[in-house]
N, C-alpha and C positions, 0 to 999 in steps of 0.2 A: 517592478516598480520604479526602478532607475530609469528604464526605457521610457516609461510614461512621463516621468518628470522632465526628461530630455525633450520629448516631443512637445510638451506644453511650452517649455521654454522657447523652442524653435518657432512653433506656430505663433506664440504671442509676440516674438520679436519681429515677425513679418509685418504685422499691422495690428497693434494692440488696441487701437481705437475703432477698428472696423466692425468687430463683432465679438461676442462672448464665445470662448471656446468651449464646446460641449463634448460630452463623451462620444457622441456620434461622430463629431468631427475627428476626434482622436482615432477612432477605429478606421474611418474612411481615409485618414492620412497615411495609414500603413500601405506601403508601396512594394517593398521587396517580396519576392516569392516566399521566403522564409516567414516573414511576418504574416502575410496573408494566409498561408497554410496553417500557421499556428492558431489563428483565429478560426479557420475552417474546422479544424480538429476540435477546438474548445466548444464550438457551437453545434457539434454532433450530440452533445450531452444536454438534455433538456434541463437538468439541474443547473448547468452552467449558464444556460440561456436565462433562466429564472434569477440566478445570482447576479448576472450583468444587469438586468432589468432593475433589480432592487437596489443596485449600487448607483443608479441614475441614468442608465442608457434609455430607459423608457420615457424619461421626462422630457427628452428633446427629440428633434428631428422632424423635418417636414416629410409629406408623403413621398416626395421624390428622393430624399435622403434615405428613408426607410427602405424603398424599393431598391436603391443602389446598394444599400447595406446587405440586403437579401442576396442580390445578384453576386456581389463581389465576393462574399464569404460562403456562398452556396448553402444559405439557410433555407430549408424547404418550408412550404406553406404549412404543412401539418404539424411539425414540431413546434413552430412559432405560434400558430394558432391555438394549439393544445395548452401551452403555457399561458397565453394571453387569456384564454377562456377561464382557466383556473383563477387568475388574478381577478378577472371581472366578477366571477361568481362569489369569490371571497369578499370583495369590496362591496358588492351589492347586498350580500347578507349582512355585513356589518352596518351598512347605512340603514337597513331596515330593522336592526335590532332595537326592540322596545326599551332595552335598558340603556340605549344611548352610547353603545360601544363606539369609540372614535374610529374613524378611518381617514385615509388620505384621499380626498375627492379628486384632487389633480391626478394622482396616480391612476385612479380608476378611469378618468376621462382620457388620459393618455393611452391607456391600454385599449380602450374603445377605438381610438383613432388608429392605433397600429394594427388593430384587427381588420381595419379596412383595407389593408394592403395584402393580407393573407388568408382571410376567412374562406373556409369551405362551406359546405351545406350546413353543418352543425353551427359554425361561427355566424352564419347569416341568420339562422333561426334565433340565435341568442340576441343578435343585434335587433332584429325585428320585435322581439319580445320586449326588450328594454325601451325601444323607441315608442311602442304603442301602449305601455303601461303608465297610466296617468298617476300612479302612486310614485313613480321615479321623479327626481328633480329635473328641472328643465335642461340643465347643463349636460347630464347624462343622456337624456333623450336626444338632445341636438347632436351629441357626439356619435350616438348609435345611428342616427339618420344619416349623418355625413358619411360614416364608415360604410353602412349598407349601400348607399347610392354609389359610392366609389367602387365597391366590389361587385356589384350587381351585374348581371348579364342583361341584354336588351330586354327580354320579356319581364324580368324581375324589376328592372328600372322603371318600365312603364306601369307595371301594377303597384309598385311601392309609392310612386308619386301620387297616384290616385288614392291609395290608402292613407298615405301620410297627410293628405290634405282633405280627408273626409270630415264628416261632422264630428266624429269622435275625437279627432285631433284638434279641433277648434275650441274646445272646452278649455278654460283656464285650468292649469294644473295647480298643484299646491304652492308653486312659486307665485302664482298669479299671472302667468304668461301662457298664451296659446301657442303650442310648440309648432304648429303647421307653418308659421311665419318663416322659420329657418329653412323650410323645404325649398323655397324659390332659390335661395342663395346656393344651397348644395346641389340642386338639380342643375344649375348653370355651371357650377364647379365641375360636376360630373361630366357635363357636356364638353367643357374645355379640356378636361383630362382624357377624353375618349377621342383624341385627335386621330388615332390609328384604328378606331372602331366605328366605321360609318354606320353600322346597324344600331349601335347603342345611341348614337346621336340622333338617328331617325326616330327611335323609340321615345326619346325625350321630346323631339319636335312634335311628334305625334300626340302626346298626352298633355304636355304643359299648357298649350293654349287653351284646351277645354277647362283647365283649372284656373288659368289666369283671368279669362274673360268673365268669370263668375265672382272675382274678387270684389268685395264691398268697399274696401278702403281705397280712396283715390290716391292717397299718398303711397301706399304699398304697390298698387297697380302701376302707377306712373314710373316708379323707380325700377320695377322689375321689368315692365314693358320696354323700356329704353334699352336695357341690358340684353333682353332677349331679342329684340328687333336687330340690334347690332350683330348678333350671331347668326340669325336665320332670316334670310331674305323671304323665304316662304311665309314665315310668320308676319314679317313686316309688311307684306303686301296682301295679307288675307282680309277678306271682308269681315271676318269675326273680330279682328283687332280694330278695324275702323269703327265698327259699331260700338265696341267697348270704349274706345277713346271719346267717341261722341257722347257716350253716357256720362262721362266725366267732363264734358265740355272741352275736349282736346282735339286737335287735328293731327293725323299722323304725319311725321316728317318724311320726306321723299328720301328713299335709301340712296346712298352715293354709289 
């Protein structure tokens, strides 16, 4: 505990106004061989992983930080995903409790997002089930979609984008929002994150135009079209895109 307090003081002194110091930051700030090895040993125990999550580790961290955390401390996909799936199933059960048992929705959403960095086959099936269940709240479904697309291999990404934007996902859920709208954002995010995976990028470029050109909302189409065209010259110059833009009374911009 003394070491943690010292680390908090040192990090805060560096730049108190720059950012809030989170538990993820504190872990990643450990640099000595002894400190790193201590965490490695701690996180070999699934109970310790769960304990750290419940103390606040799970509530923070970008996908890059989570990936760095796993790499730095040698946390395997399987032990982490096992704990996360336990948390997700417990949270989902509480959310669906007809007696109204309370649960921390933010905790559940963060667990879904962390699972996007480590999910194996079982984890991806769980994410798909949550994403496609219209009985779940929008936020949980959106987090599951984001996590699934982040973790999906090329064929899975292609099939998931088609499924996530299908008719069943366009029906307004219990929150009043059609969940398919978030798929565009997360598909482009997955494209950006697949910088070292050209096959995944090709899979996204293959399927997303077919979905996008059928978009009925001019506002949605124009916003997504611009972002996608900036990423893919193939899409930007396609006749399908030109026809879709003309349908909304727009002309395609010339790629730079």
